[in-house]
N, C-alpha and C positions, 0 to 999 in steps of 0.2 A: 946406098940409101937411093930410095926410087924418090918418086914423088908422094903424096898423101894417097891419089887413086891407085897406084899400085899396092902402096904399103897395106891398103885396106881391102884389094884383091888379094895379095897374099893371105894375109891374116883370115880373111874369109875361108879359102881355099883350107888353112891349115884346120879352122875351124869343122867344115865339112869333112876333112878326115878325119879328125878326131869324133865326130857325131857316127860315123862308118863304125869307126873302132868300137865305140863303147856298145853301138847296136850287135854286135857279132859277138862280143863278150856276154852280154846280155842272152842272147839266141843261146850259146853255147853253155851255160848257165842252167838253163831251161832244159837243154838233153842233158846234161849231166845227172839234174834231178831227178829227170824220168827215167833214166837208168839206176840212178839208187835206189828210186822208190821200186822199180822192178825186182832188183836184186834181196831188198829188204824182204818181199812178198815171197817171192822163191825161196828165202834162208826160212821165213816161216813156215811158210807151207812144206818144208823138209825137204826141198830138191836141192839144197847147197847145204853141204855138211864139211865143219871142220873135223880131218881126222887126226892130223899132227899139230903140233905148238906150230912150227913152220908155214901150214897153212894160216894160222890165226894170224901171224906177223906179218907174211904177205898182205892181209887184207888190211891189216893197220897199216903198213907203209903206203900202200896205193891209195887208203883215204884221204892221207896228206898229201899225194901227188896231185889227187883230182882236186883238193882245195886251195891248190897252189895255180891251178890253171884259170 
């Protein structure tokens, strides 16, 4: 353990790192939402088609991968 000042500096540093991580995650979510919105529009406009059940399965699986990110 260090002095109270050293501990405060360490805590401040950790908080700055966490704030950066949260900001990055928020930006990532915005990008993902924009991508999904574009995909939905393309699907609704008929530019994307499901030709097989496997196409639908892959889309469904990828939806969960994106949600986890």
